[in-house]
C-alpha angles and dihedrals in degrees: 000000000000117000091214094091096176090064094059113110127232089252092054090050091050092050091046092052090044091060108074090196087068097051093107089051090047094052091048089049092046091057086059091047092052090055090051092048090053087054089050090237097126136055120268094251089082089068091060092073 
């Protein structure tokens, strides 16, 4: 998985969340997303999770 989280597409995020085996990866990734959201660098849909 790429370490450049911001370049992941919505579809990739959906597939990642849809795979329970990747939940630990998702939560680790989400912590990065939340930091980006606070910096207003990502779209609002991230906050819906």
